[in-house]
C-alpha positions in Angstrom: 103.7 81.5 -51.6 100.3 81.1 -53.1 97.9 79.6 -49.9 94.9 78.8 -52.2 95.8 75.1 -51.9 95.1 75.4 -48.1 92.2 77.4 -48.2 90.7 74.9 -50.5 91.1 72.3 -48.3 89.9 73.9 -45.0 86.8 74.6 -47.0 86.3 71.0 -48.4 87.1 70.1 -44.6 84.4 72.2 -43.2 82.2 71.1 -45.6 82.5 67.9 -44.8 82.1 68.7 -41.1 79.4 70.1 -41.6 77.2 67.1 -43.8 78.6 64.5 -40.7 77.2 67.1 -38.2 73.8 67.1 -39.8 73.8 63.7 -40.3 74.1 62.4 -37.1 71.6 65.0 -36.0 69.6 63.5 -38.5 70.3 59.9 -37.3 69.7 61.0 -33.3 66.6 63.0 -34.2 65.3 59.4 -35.8 66.7 57.4 -33.5 64.8 60.2 -30.7 61.6 59.7 -33.0 61.7 55.9 -32.4 61.8 55.9 -28.6 59.1 58.2 -28.4 57.0 56.0 -30.9 58.1 52.9 -28.9 56.9 54.6 -25.1 53.7 56.0 -27.2 53.1 52.3 -28.4 53.9 50.8 -24.7 51.9 53.4 -22.7 49.0 53.0 -25.1 48.6 49.1 -25.1 48.4 49.6 -21.0 45.2 49.2 -19.0 43.7 53.1 -18.4 42.2 51.7 -15.4 42.2 48.9 -13.0 38.8 46.9 -12.1 37.3 47.6 -9.0 35.9 44.8 -6.4 35.3 44.5 -2.9 38.3 43.6 -0.6 40.3 43.7 -3.7 43.3 46.4 -3.6 45.5 47.0 -7.0 48.4 49.0 -7.4 50.6 49.2 -10.3 53.8 51.1 -11.5 55.8 51.3 -14.7 59.2 53.1 -16.2 59.6 52.2 -19.6 63.1 52.0 -20.7 64.2 55.2 -22.5 68.0 55.1 -23.2 69.6 54.6 -26.3 68.3 51.4 -28.1 66.8 50.2 -24.9 62.9 50.3 -25.7 61.4 46.8 -24.3 58.5 45.3 -24.0 57.3 44.7 -20.7 53.7 44.9 -19.9 51.0 44.3 -17.1 47.2 44.0 -17.5 44.3 43.5 -15.0 40.3 43.0 -15.8 37.2 41.5 -15.0 36.4 38.2 -16.4 32.8 37.3 -17.0 32.2 35.3 -14.0 33.4 38.5 -12.0 36.5 37.1 -11.4 40.2 38.9 -11.7 42.3 38.4 -14.7 45.7 39.6 -13.9 48.8 39.3 -16.1 52.3 40.4 -16.3 55.0 40.2 -19.1 58.0 40.8 -20.7 58.9 40.3 -24.6 62.5 39.5 -26.0 64.1 42.6 -27.6 64.2 46.3 -27.1 63.0 48.2 -30.1 59.8 49.2 -31.5 59.2 45.7 -33.1 59.4 44.6 -29.3 56.7 46.8 -28.1 54.2 46.3 -31.1 54.5 42.7 -30.0 53.9 43.1 -26.6 50.7 44.5 -27.8 49.5 41.5 -29.8 50.4 39.2 -26.6 48.0 41.6 -24.3 45.9 41.7 -26.8 45.6 38.2 -27.3 45.6 36.7 -24.0 42.5 39.3 -23.2 40.9 38.0 -25.6 41.4 34.2 -25.3 40.4 35.0 -21.3 36.8 35.7 -22.2 36.7 32.2 -23.6 38.5 30.3 -20.9 39.6 31.9 -18.1 41.8 28.9 -16.4 44.8 30.2 -16.9 47.0 27.4 -17.9 44.6 27.1 -21.1 45.1 30.8 -21.2 48.4 30.6 -21.9 48.8 27.4 -24.0 46.2 29.0 -26.5 48.0 32.5 -25.9 51.2 30.3 -27.2 49.5 28.6 -29.9 48.5 31.9 -31.1 51.8 33.9 -31.2 53.4 30.6 -33.3 50.8 31.1 -35.6 51.6 34.9 -36.3 55.1 33.5 -37.5 56.7 36.1 -35.2 60.9 35.5 -33.9 60.0 37.0 -31.2 58.7 35.4 -27.7 57.5 36.6 -24.6 57.7 35.6 -20.5 54.3 35.8 -19.2 52.2 34.9 -15.5 48.4 35.4 -15.9 46.4 34.6 -12.5 42.7 34.4 -11.7 41.9 36.0 -8.7 38.4 35.1 -6.4 38.3 38.5 -4.5 35.6 36.9 -2.3 37.1 33.9 -1.3 40.9 35.4 -1.8 41.7 32.1 -4.0 44.5 32.9 -6.7 45.3 30.3 -9.4 48.4 30.9 -11.7 50.6 29.7 -14.4 53.7 31.0 -15.8 55.3 30.8 -19.1 58.7 31.4 -18.3 58.5 34.3 -16.0 59.8 35.4 -13.2 58.4 34.0 -9.8 56.0 36.2 -7.5 56.8 37.6 -4.6 54.3 37.1 -1.3 53.3 38.1 2.0 51.1 37.8 4.9 50.1 40.2 7.7 51.5 37.6 10.3 54.6 38.3 9.2 55.4 35.3 6.6 57.0 36.1 2.8 58.7 34.0 0.0 59.1 33.8 -3.5 56.3 31.4 -5.2 57.6 28.0 -6.1 55.2 26.9 -8.6 56.7 24.7 -12.1 55.3 27.0 -14.7 56.3 26.3 -18.6 58.3 27.7 -21.0 58.0 31.5 -22.3 55.1 32.0 -24.9 55.9 31.6 -28.6 58.7 28.9 -28.9 57.6 25.8 -28.4 54.2 24.1 -29.6 51.6 22.2 -27.6 53.5 22.3 -24.5 51.0 22.5 -20.6 51.1 25.4 -18.4 50.9 23.6 -14.9 48.6 25.7 -12.4 49.4 26.2 -9.0 46.4 27.6 -6.1 47.5 30.1 -3.7 45.3 32.1 -0.6 45.4 35.0 -0.5 45.0 36.3 3.0 43.4 39.1 4.7 46.0 42.0 4.6 48.1 39.9 2.7 50.0 40.7 -0.7 51.1 39.7 -4.1 53.4 41.3 -6.1 54.2 40.4 -9.9 56.9 42.5 -11.3 59.6 42.0 -14.5 62.9 41.5 -14.2 64.0 45.0 -15.2 62.9 45.5 -11.1 65.1 43.0 -9.8 68.4 42.1 -12.4 70.9 43.6 -13.6 74.7 44.1 -13.9 74.8 45.1 -10.4 72.2 42.9 -8.9 71.6 39.1 -9.2 67.8 38.2 -9.5 68.0 36.4 -6.4 69.5 39.5 -4.4 66.5 41.3 -6.4 63.6 38.8 -5.3 65.1 38.9 -1.4 64.9 42.6 -1.3 61.3 43.0 -2.6 60.0 40.0 -0.2 61.5 42.2 2.3 59.8 45.0 1.2 56.5 42.8 0.9 56.7 42.0 4.8 57.0 44.9 6.1 54.1 46.5 4.5 51.9 43.7 5.1 53.0 43.6 9.0 52.5 47.5 8.9 49.2 47.3 7.3 50.7 49.4 4.3 49.0 50.6 1.5 49.6 48.7 -1.6 50.0 52.0 -3.5 53.0 52.9 -1.3 53.7 49.5 -1.8 54.2 49.4 -5.6 56.5 52.7 -5.0 58.9 51.2 -2.8 59.2 48.2 -5.1 59.7 50.0 -8.2 62.3 52.6 -6.8 64.4 49.5 -6.4 64.3 48.9 -9.6 67.6 52.0 -9.8 69.6 50.1 -8.3 70.1 47.0 -10.8 72.4 49.0 -12.6 71.2 49.5 -15.7 68.2 51.0 -18.0 65.2 48.6 -18.7 61.4 48.8 -18.7 60.4 48.1 -15.0 56.8 46.5 -14.2 54.9 46.2 -10.7 51.7 44.8 -10.0 50.8 44.1 -6.5 47.3 42.8 -5.4 45.9 43.3 -1.7 43.0 41.9 0.3 40.7 43.3 3.0 38.8 41.8 5.7 35.6 39.8 4.4 33.4 43.3 5.9 35.5 45.6 4.3 33.4 48.2 2.0 34.1 48.7 -1.7 
């Protein structure tokens, strides 16, 4: 009995398996390169340094999503405005791919540029919204922008579809902000963004965050915000360093049950006699 046919079939099968393996490796390598590129884009567009001002303490934590296609567009920003006050921003771009990461860079750059023209938070978000709509992208972004006067301890905040912030005071009070807010950026033209004024008291903290920290398959948003509120309350009463609080908050992102971007920006204020 001739076995030539069987041998030929086996060789053909091995050839096909080899081709499929090479194709799978090439696709995996391409995806790995895309993820690395997106992460590099994200990290390159985040601020290298945080602003310094008397009484002010800032701390940030950021962990990019890097599993499969989950490469998102979360970002934070903090910079000194022309009048000496501090601009604070945190946001999240729709989508999980390189395009989302690149769009995040456009949003952050546009917001910074417009804040140099007018630092009023509602106006900054309204102009950024118009700018993004003019780009014709299908993507949109949520964002919170704040203007802080460290000397007076006054925070002015506007939200564009983003999560509320968490606050806590040194006398044991804590909660979640309840400002009105407006729609996400890049969705609807000519919409207003109401501004809410807060007082950041001595020893108090404000925590800005993205949904990757507090919401996922194993954690509801309300539960996640409650968790951060408890941490902020403990930190404020105990006089905990803002960097330690930021680390504790980002650690909680491990409990939400998915791989997503997570960003945290903590703002704290010393007493009026504190040294720079």
